[in-house]
C-alpha positions as CSV (number, residue, x, y, z in Angstrom):
1,M,-1.4,169.1,103.2
2,K,-3.3,166.1,102.2
3,R,-2.3,164.2,98.9
4,T,-4.6,161.7,96.9
5,R,-2.6,159.6,94.6
6,L,-4.5,158.4,91.4
7,V,-4.2,154.9,91.5
8,A,-2.6,152.9,88.6
9,A,-5.9,151.4,87.3
10,L,-7.0,154.6,86.3
11,A,-5.0,154.2,83.4
12,A,-6.6,150.9,82.5
13,V,-9.8,152.7,82.6
14,L,-8.7,155.6,80.5
15,L,-8.0,153.1,77.6
16,L,-11.3,152.8,77.1
17,A,-12.4,156.4,77.3
18,G,-14.1,158.4,74.5
19,C,-12.9,162.3,74.5
20,A,-14.2,165.8,73.8
21,E,-14.6,167.4,70.3
22,I,-11.8,170.0,69.8
23,P,-12.8,171.7,67.6
24,K,-16.3,171.0,68.1
25,V,-17.5,169.9,64.6
26,G,-19.9,167.0,63.5
27,P,-21.9,166.4,60.4
28,V,-22.2,169.2,57.8
29,G,-25.4,169.4,55.7
30,S,-26.8,166.5,54.0
31,G,-26.3,164.4,51.0
32,P,-25.2,161.2,49.6
33,T,-24.3,158.4,51.9
34,Q,-21.6,159.3,54.3
35,V,-18.4,157.2,54.8
36,P,-18.9,155.6,58.2
37,D,-17.3,156.6,61.0
38,E,-14.6,154.2,62.3
39,P,-15.8,152.2,65.2
40,T,-15.3,153.6,68.8
41,I,-15.5,152.2,72.0
42,V,-17.9,154.1,74.3
43,F,-16.9,155.2,78.1
44,L,-19.8,155.9,80.4
45,P,-18.3,157.6,83.4
46,N,-19.7,157.6,86.6
47,P,-21.8,160.1,88.3
48,P,-20.9,161.9,91.6
49,S,-21.3,159.3,94.4
50,P,-23.6,160.4,97.6
51,G,-21.3,162.0,100.1
52,A,-18.2,161.9,97.8
53,K,-15.1,163.7,99.5
54,P,-13.8,167.0,97.7
55,A,-10.7,165.0,96.6
56,E,-13.2,162.2,94.9
57,I,-15.3,164.7,93.4
58,V,-12.3,166.3,91.4
59,S,-10.8,162.9,90.5
60,G,-14.3,162.0,89.1
61,F,-14.8,165.2,87.2
62,V,-11.6,164.7,85.6
63,Q,-12.1,160.8,84.6
64,A,-15.7,162.0,83.5
65,G,-14.0,164.5,81.1
66,A,-13.0,161.6,79.0
67,G,-16.3,160.6,78.0
68,N,-18.4,160.8,74.9
69,N,-20.0,163.9,76.0
70,F,-19.8,166.2,78.9
71,S,-23.2,165.7,80.3
72,V,-21.7,163.5,83.3
73,A,-18.8,165.7,83.6
74,R,-21.1,168.7,84.3
75,E,-23.1,166.9,87.2
76,Y,-19.7,167.4,89.3
77,L,-20.1,170.9,88.5
78,T,-22.6,173.6,90.6
79,K,-25.5,174.6,88.4
80,A,-23.8,178.1,87.7
81,F,-20.4,176.9,86.9
82,A,-21.7,174.0,84.7
83,A,-23.2,177.0,82.4
84,R,-19.9,178.5,82.1
85,W,-17.5,175.6,81.7
86,R,-16.1,175.4,78.2
87,P,-14.6,171.7,78.0
88,T,-13.8,172.6,74.3
89,A,-11.4,174.9,75.4
90,G,-8.5,172.4,74.7
91,V,-7.0,169.3,75.8
92,L,-3.9,168.6,78.2
93,V,-2.2,165.3,77.4
94,H,-0.5,163.6,80.0
95,D,1.8,160.1,80.3
96,K,2.0,160.1,83.8
97,P,-0.6,159.5,86.9
98,W,-1.8,162.7,88.2
99,D,-2.6,163.7,92.0
100,V,-5.0,165.6,93.8
101,V,-3.7,167.8,96.5
102,E,-6.1,169.1,98.9
103,K,-5.2,172.8,99.8
104,G,-8.0,173.0,102.1
105,K,-11.6,171.4,102.2
106,Q,-12.8,174.1,99.5
107,A,-9.5,174.3,97.5
108,L,-7.8,171.5,95.7
109,Q,-5.0,171.2,93.1
110,L,-4.4,168.8,90.4
111,D,-0.8,168.1,89.7
112,V,-0.1,166.7,86.3
113,Q,3.0,166.1,83.8
114,T,1.6,167.1,80.5
115,V,3.4,166.2,77.4
116,A,1.4,168.0,75.0
117,R,-1.5,170.6,74.6
118,L,-4.2,170.4,71.8
119,A,-5.3,174.1,71.0
120,P,-9.3,174.5,70.2
121,D,-8.2,174.8,66.5
122,G,-6.9,171.6,66.6
123,T,-3.3,172.5,66.7
124,Y,-0.9,170.0,68.6
125,T,1.9,171.4,70.5
126,P,4.4,169.1,72.6
127,S,4.6,170.5,75.8
128,V,6.8,168.7,78.6
129,Q,5.3,170.6,81.9
130,S,4.8,170.0,85.4
131,R,1.1,172.1,85.7
132,K,-1.1,172.7,88.7
133,L,-4.9,173.0,88.0
134,N,-6.8,174.8,90.8
135,F,-10.2,173.8,91.6
136,G,-12.6,175.4,94.1
137,L,-15.5,173.3,95.5
138,E,-18.7,174.5,97.7
139,Q,-21.5,172.4,99.1
140,V,-24.7,172.1,97.2
141,G,-27.7,170.4,98.8
142,G,-25.1,168.8,101.4
143,Q,-23.1,167.5,98.3
144,W,-19.7,168.6,97.3
145,R,-19.9,170.2,94.0
146,I,-16.9,172.2,91.8
147,A,-17.4,175.8,91.7
148,K,-14.4,176.8,89.9
149,A,-12.1,174.6,87.7
150,P,-10.0,175.4,84.2
151,D,-11.6,175.2,81.0
152,G,-10.9,172.1,78.7
153,I,-10.2,168.6,79.9
154,V,-7.4,166.1,80.7
155,L,-6.4,163.0,78.7
156,A,-3.9,160.4,79.1
157,Q,-2.0,160.2,75.9
158,T,-2.9,156.6,75.1
159,V,-6.6,157.9,75.1
160,F,-5.7,161.0,73.3
161,E,-3.9,159.0,70.2
162,R,-7.2,156.4,70.3
163,R,-9.7,159.2,70.2
164,F,-8.0,161.8,67.9
165,K,-6.4,161.7,64.6
166,P,-4.4,164.2,62.4
167,E,-5.5,165.5,59.0
168,T,-3.4,167.8,56.9
169,L,-4.7,170.9,55.9
170,Q,-2.9,172.7,52.6
171,F,-2.3,176.4,52.1
172,F,-0.4,177.6,49.2
173,D,3.1,179.2,49.4
174,P,2.8,183.1,48.6
175,A,3.6,182.1,45.0
176,Y,0.8,179.7,44.6
177,K,3.1,176.9,43.2
178,R,3.3,174.8,45.8
179,L,1.2,173.5,48.9
180,V,2.1,173.6,52.5
181,P,0.8,171.1,55.0
182,D,-0.7,172.2,58.1
183,V,-1.6,169.4,60.4
184,R,-4.8,169.6,62.9
185,W,-6.1,167.0,65.1
186,F,-9.8,166.1,65.0
187,T,-12.1,163.6,67.0
188,T,-12.8,160.1,65.5
189,R,-16.3,160.8,66.2
190,S,-16.5,163.8,63.9
191,R,-17.4,163.6,60.1
192,P,-13.7,164.2,58.7
193,T,-15.1,166.2,55.4
194,G,-16.9,169.0,57.3
195,S,-14.5,169.0,59.8
196,V,-11.3,169.7,57.5
197,V,-13.3,172.2,55.1
198,R,-14.4,173.9,58.1
199,A,-10.7,174.3,59.4
200,L,-9.4,175.0,56.2
201,L,-11.7,178.0,55.9
202,A,-10.9,179.1,59.5
203,G,-7.0,179.7,58.1
204,Q,-3.6,178.9,58.9
205,A,-1.8,177.8,62.1
206,P,0.3,180.7,63.7
207,P,3.6,179.7,62.2
208,L,1.9,179.9,58.7
209,Q,0.2,183.2,59.3
210,G,1.7,186.4,58.2
211,G,2.3,186.2,54.7
212,V,4.2,183.0,55.4
213,T,1.5,181.0,53.4
214,A,-1.7,181.9,51.4
215,T,-5.1,180.6,50.7
216,A,-7.5,180.8,48.0
217,F,-10.7,181.3,50.1
218,P,-11.6,184.8,50.5
219,I,-12.3,186.0,54.1
220,G,-15.9,185.3,54.7
221,T,-16.2,182.3,52.7
222,K,-18.8,179.9,54.4
223,L,-19.4,176.3,54.4
224,E,-22.8,175.3,53.4
225,S,-22.5,171.7,53.1
226,A,-19.7,169.2,52.7
227,T,-20.1,165.3,52.1
228,T,-18.3,162.4,50.9
229,A,-20.2,159.7,49.2
230,S,-19.1,155.8,49.4
231,D,-17.3,156.0,46.2
232,G,-15.0,158.8,47.3
233,T,-16.8,161.5,45.5
234,T,-16.8,164.6,47.7
235,T,-19.1,167.4,47.2
236,V,-18.5,170.8,48.9
237,V,-20.8,173.5,48.9
238,I,-19.7,177.5,49.7
239,S,-20.6,180.6,49.6
240,V,-18.2,183.6,48.9
241,P,-19.0,187.3,49.7
242,G,-18.9,189.6,46.5
243,K,-18.6,188.7,43.0
244,D,-18.1,185.0,42.0
245,P,-14.3,184.0,41.9
246,A,-12.3,183.7,38.6
247,R,-11.5,180.5,37.3
248,Q,-7.9,180.5,38.5
249,V,-9.2,181.1,42.3
250,T,-11.7,178.2,42.0
251,D,-8.8,176.1,40.6
252,R,-6.9,176.8,43.5
253,M,-9.6,176.1,46.2
254,Q,-9.9,172.8,44.3
255,Q,-6.3,172.0,44.8
256,Q,-6.3,172.8,48.5
257,L,-9.6,170.8,49.0
258,L,-8.1,167.5,47.2
259,R,-5.1,167.5,49.1
260,S,-6.8,168.4,52.6
261,L,-9.2,165.5,52.2
262,P,-7.4,162.1,51.6
263,A,-10.5,160.4,51.2
264,A,-11.8,162.3,48.6
265,T,-11.3,160.7,44.8
266,T,-13.3,163.0,42.8
267,L,-14.2,166.6,44.0
268,R,-17.2,168.7,43.2
269,L,-17.1,172.2,44.4
270,L,-20.3,174.5,44.1
271,V,-19.4,178.1,44.4
272,N,-22.4,180.6,45.3
273,G,-24.4,177.8,43.7
274,R,-22.3,177.0,40.6
275,L,-20.5,174.0,39.9
276,A,-16.9,175.0,39.6
277,P,-15.0,173.6,36.4
278,T,-12.5,170.9,37.3
279,A,-9.2,172.0,38.6
280,P,-5.8,170.8,36.9
281,E,-3.5,168.5,39.2
282,L,-1.0,170.7,40.9
283,Q,2.4,169.4,39.7
284,V,5.7,169.8,41.8
285,Q,9.0,168.3,40.9
286,G,11.0,167.5,43.7
287,P,14.9,166.9,44.1
288,A,16.6,163.8,42.7
289,Q,16.6,161.0,45.5
290,V,20.2,160.1,44.7
291,P,22.8,161.4,46.9
292,V,25.0,164.4,46.2
293,V,28.3,164.4,47.5
294,Y,31.6,166.1,47.4
295,A,34.1,163.3,47.5
296,G,37.6,162.6,46.0
297,G,38.0,166.3,45.1
298,R,34.9,165.9,42.7
299,F,31.1,167.5,43.5
300,G,28.0,165.8,42.0
301,T,25.8,162.6,42.1
302,A,27.2,159.6,43.7
303,Q,26.8,156.3,42.0
304,S,26.2,152.8,43.6
305,T,30.2,152.0,43.4
306,G,30.8,155.4,45.2
307,A,32.1,157.1,42.1
308,V,31.0,160.7,41.7
309,S,29.5,161.9,38.3
310,E,30.5,165.5,38.6
311,D,27.9,168.3,38.2
312,S,28.0,169.8,34.8
313,V,26.7,173.2,35.9
314,L,28.4,173.8,39.3
315,G,30.8,171.0,40.2
316,K,33.9,172.5,39.5
317,R,33.1,175.5,40.8
318,V,31.8,173.9,44.2
319,A,34.6,171.6,44.6
320,G,36.8,174.7,44.1
321,L,35.9,175.8,47.4
322,K,37.0,172.4,48.9
323,P,33.6,172.4,50.7
324,I,32.5,171.3,54.0
325,A,28.8,171.7,53.8
326,V,26.8,172.5,50.5
327,T,23.0,173.0,50.1
328,V,22.3,172.6,46.1
329,S,19.4,173.5,44.2
330,A,19.4,171.9,40.6
331,R,16.2,173.7,39.6
332,Q,17.7,177.0,40.4
333,R,21.1,176.2,39.2
334,L,22.3,177.4,42.7
335,A,24.3,176.2,45.7
336,A,25.1,177.6,49.1
337,V,28.8,176.5,50.1
338,Q,30.8,176.7,53.3
339,A,34.5,176.6,52.3
340,R,37.0,174.9,54.4
341,D,38.0,178.1,55.9
342,D,34.3,179.0,57.2
343,R,33.6,181.5,54.6
344,V,30.1,181.3,53.0
345,A,29.7,181.6,49.1
346,V,26.8,181.7,47.0
347,V,27.7,179.6,43.6
348,T,26.2,179.8,40.2
349,P,27.0,178.7,36.7
350,D,29.2,181.9,36.0
351,A,30.3,182.8,39.2
352,T,31.5,182.1,42.6
353,R,30.6,184.8,45.3
354,V,31.9,184.9,48.8
355,V,29.0,186.5,50.8
356,D,29.9,185.7,54.6
357,R,33.2,186.2,56.1
358,R,32.2,186.2,59.9
359,A,33.8,183.8,62.2
360,G,32.5,180.8,63.3
361,L,29.7,180.2,60.8
362,I,27.4,177.1,60.8
363,D,26.3,175.1,57.8
364,P,24.3,177.6,55.3
365,T,21.0,176.8,53.9
366,L,19.0,177.9,50.9
367,D,15.5,178.4,50.1
368,Q,13.4,178.0,47.0
369,L,13.4,181.8,46.2
370,G,17.3,181.8,46.0
371,W,18.0,183.1,49.2
372,T,21.0,182.0,51.3
373,Y,21.0,182.0,55.0
374,S,24.0,182.5,57.4
375,V,24.9,182.7,61.0
376,P,27.6,182.3,63.6
377,K,27.5,179.7,66.0
378,D,27.9,181.7,68.9
379,D,25.4,184.7,67.9
380,P,21.8,183.3,67.2
381,T,20.6,186.9,66.8
382,A,22.6,187.4,63.6
383,L,20.8,185.5,61.0
384,D,21.7,187.3,57.8
385,A,20.2,186.5,54.0
386,F,21.8,187.0,50.8
387,S,20.2,186.9,47.3
388,S,21.0,184.4,44.6
389,D,23.7,186.7,42.8
390,G,25.1,187.6,46.3
391,R,24.5,191.5,45.6
392,I,21.9,191.9,48.0
393,H,22.6,191.6,51.9
394,R,19.6,191.4,54.7
395,R,21.4,191.9,57.9
396,S,20.5,190.1,61.2
397,I,16.7,189.6,60.0
398,A,15.9,187.1,63.2
399,D,16.6,185.8,66.4
400,L,17.1,182.0,66.3
401,G,16.9,181.7,70.3
402,G,19.1,179.9,72.4
403,S,22.9,181.1,73.1
404,R,24.4,178.5,70.5
405,V,23.2,177.5,67.0
406,T,23.8,173.7,66.1
407,A,22.0,173.7,62.7
408,M,19.4,175.5,60.4
409,E,17.7,174.5,57.4
410,A,14.8,176.0,55.1
411,S,12.1,173.7,54.2
412,P,11.8,172.2,50.8
413,D,9.0,174.7,49.9
414,G,10.9,177.4,51.1
415,T,8.1,178.8,53.5
416,R,9.7,177.5,56.8
417,M,13.0,177.3,58.8
418,L,13.9,174.6,61.1
419,V,16.4,175.6,64.0
420,L,18.4,173.7,66.4
421,V,20.1,175.6,69.2
422,Q,21.7,174.9,72.4
423,S,20.1,176.6,75.3
424,P,21.6,178.7,78.2
425,S,21.3,175.8,80.4
426,G,23.1,173.5,78.1
427,G,20.4,171.5,76.8
428,W,19.0,171.7,73.2
429,E,15.8,173.2,71.6
430,S,14.1,173.0,68.3
431,N,11.7,174.6,66.6
432,V,10.1,175.5,63.1
433,A,9.0,179.0,62.1
434,G,7.6,180.6,59.1
435,I,9.9,182.8,57.1
436,Q,8.2,186.4,56.6
437,R,8.7,188.1,53.4
438,D,8.4,191.7,51.9
439,Q,6.4,192.0,48.5
440,S,9.4,191.4,46.5
441,G,9.8,188.1,48.2
442,A,13.1,189.2,50.3
443,P,13.2,187.6,53.7
444,I,12.6,189.8,56.6
445,G,12.1,187.8,59.6
446,L,11.0,184.9,61.1
447,T,7.3,184.2,62.8
448,T,7.1,184.4,66.6
449,G,4.6,181.3,66.1
450,R,6.7,178.2,66.2
451,Y,6.2,174.4,65.8
452,P,8.1,173.0,68.9
453,I,10.2,170.1,68.0
454,A,10.9,167.5,70.8
455,V,14.9,166.8,71.0
456,P,15.6,163.3,72.8
457,T,18.3,163.3,75.6
458,G,21.8,163.3,74.7
459,F,24.0,165.6,72.6
460,A,22.1,167.1,69.7
461,L,24.5,166.9,66.4
462,D,22.1,167.7,63.4
463,A,18.6,168.3,62.0
464,T,16.9,168.1,58.7
465,W,13.7,168.1,56.9
466,V,12.5,164.6,55.9
467,D,9.6,166.1,53.7
468,D,7.2,168.9,53.7
469,S,5.8,168.1,57.1
470,H,8.3,166.2,59.0
471,V,11.5,166.9,60.3
472,A,14.5,164.7,61.8
473,I,16.7,165.0,64.9
474,L,20.2,163.2,65.0
475,T,21.2,162.9,68.8
476,G,24.3,161.5,69.9
477,Q,25.7,159.9,72.9
478,A,28.8,159.7,74.8
479,D,29.5,156.3,74.1
480,G,29.4,156.9,70.1
481,S,25.7,155.6,69.5
482,D,23.2,157.9,67.7
483,T,19.7,157.7,67.5
484,V,17.5,159.6,64.9
485,T,13.9,160.5,65.7
486,T,11.3,162.3,63.4
487,Q,8.4,164.5,64.3
488,Q,5.5,165.5,62.3
489,L,5.0,169.3,62.6
490,G,1.9,169.7,64.9
491,G,1.9,166.0,65.4
492,L,3.8,163.2,67.0
493,T,7.5,162.0,67.3
494,S,8.5,158.4,66.2
495,P,11.9,156.6,66.2
496,A,14.0,156.3,63.1
497,G,16.8,153.9,64.1
498,R,20.1,153.8,65.7
499,L,23.6,154.0,64.1
500,S,27.0,155.1,65.3
501,N,29.4,157.8,65.1
502,A,27.2,160.1,62.8
503,I,28.0,163.6,62.3
504,S,25.4,165.0,59.8
505,I,22.1,163.9,58.5
506,V,20.1,165.2,55.5
507,G,16.5,164.3,53.9
508,T,15.1,164.4,50.4
509,S,11.5,163.4,50.0
510,S,10.8,160.7,52.7
511,K,11.6,158.9,55.6
512,S,13.3,156.1,53.3
513,D,15.4,158.7,51.7
514,L,17.1,159.9,54.9
515,R,20.9,159.7,54.7
516,A,23.7,160.1,57.6
517,R,27.5,160.8,57.1
518,D,29.5,159.3,59.8
519,N,33.1,160.5,61.1
520,T,35.0,158.0,58.5
521,G,33.3,159.3,55.6
522,N,30.6,156.6,55.2
523,V,26.9,157.5,54.1
524,L,24.3,155.5,55.6
525,E,20.4,154.9,54.9
526,P,18.0,153.5,57.2
527,S,16.8,150.0,56.6
528,G,14.2,149.0,59.4
529,N,15.9,150.2,62.6
530,V,19.3,149.7,61.2
531,W,21.4,152.1,59.1
532,Q,23.5,150.7,56.6
533,N,26.4,151.6,54.3
534,V,25.2,153.1,50.9
535,F,28.8,152.8,49.3
536,P,31.7,150.4,49.5
537,A,33.7,151.1,52.8
538,T,36.8,152.7,50.6
539,V,34.5,155.6,49.8
540,D,35.3,158.6,51.6
541,V,32.6,161.4,51.5
542,A,33.8,164.8,52.8
543,V,30.3,166.3,52.3
544,L,26.8,164.9,51.8
545,A,24.8,168.0,50.3
546,V,21.3,169.0,51.1
547,Q,19.3,169.1,47.9
548,R,16.8,171.6,47.1
């Protein structure tokens, strides 16, 4: 077997590379002066050299796929295959040099270690995987050309991050009360307005489908034009099948569009040729950002001195359970509590109802519709849900995967579930699935389509939502040092600092509001890369509550 190693110099070449348009979208319609595209570096790939060997042809073809268009890449293909090859079928992203392995003169294999894949609809999925891509060659006029190859292109991660950027589409929760983010990646060469609107009309990513989220745009809605002027005024012209939509529907369309188009300061929406009335701004009130704790036998908000201001509605009932975990919703006047004896209870102002007495339960979680979720550590198939009054019990609505559950937490908007499990091999896996519900809003399962979450090497301790579109993973090491990493759903990971001896982490509304509790009862917040105590060292916090 003959192996051709891609030289390290290729990495420097690829830093100047352009990239394919996935999804393939460009300027849409005509209108006012467009906001200029960001400046880009143009990479002009080399065409095949006369007499090039098969391995050189494959290497040159892969490099040419990083060009600003695919005309040069197609020169490496036979005429028949060039007409069939679909470069926009996806992007494989790698962070290490790849190898070309000769399986014979006319059969070669590209060995590449990928870190992610970009689908044609712009959804980005982390995927650390060793892939083998097969190529078939034949001679045309005495020159080797590729007659068989996978669709799509291969890009170095550094190139991908220069040539693509994320945009956040917005869909509604099923009650049309909150917007739910759906991150997609677009080429920096595409006009963002038209690209985003087209993707919005095409619908949700798989974890948000199946009734998890909703859209105001009816099936069959067509984009006629979309432009953004230099003053930020965006004009979107769409045609909708059937009769003109009601005012409530056009309001929701505008709310989706405005939040999906960050460059738009003013929106003009024309539906079937008519200018829609300006929509009111969608108002969402999040939880208070002050920490909620159980400390010194009291449950409530913690002051800067460490004193606890007891929750006047739920405080006494929660404290009476001597909790070891709490998720509380001040808006719903409701809490999901795990007591010291491991029982899970639903707490309301007038009652404490024990709903789950199974052994070995993990911390329960609570969604925006008042449902409490509970599962035993050692049985990921037994996720149960309980109504806010504790009277309705939905049994085993989903399999969380893995062999042991470490953590789960419903998203702030109540549409998705973050799960951290230990795999049968002993490692850790994390993902976010959509919560499926029946017409009454009762949970009936989790979507099979999920956002994979990267779990760093070490001992996974906890996971939490940072905000509606980011999650955080707390990972420990044998020496007591811990790291926090955050990840955008459908996006990239980033470090969030180091701390020591942490055992839990909770989020509120942003990365700066992340908090962790260590094994001595200290509560810590990030300050740059360092986490610092929030309260005096004499304060012993037994529970740092999740707020919904």
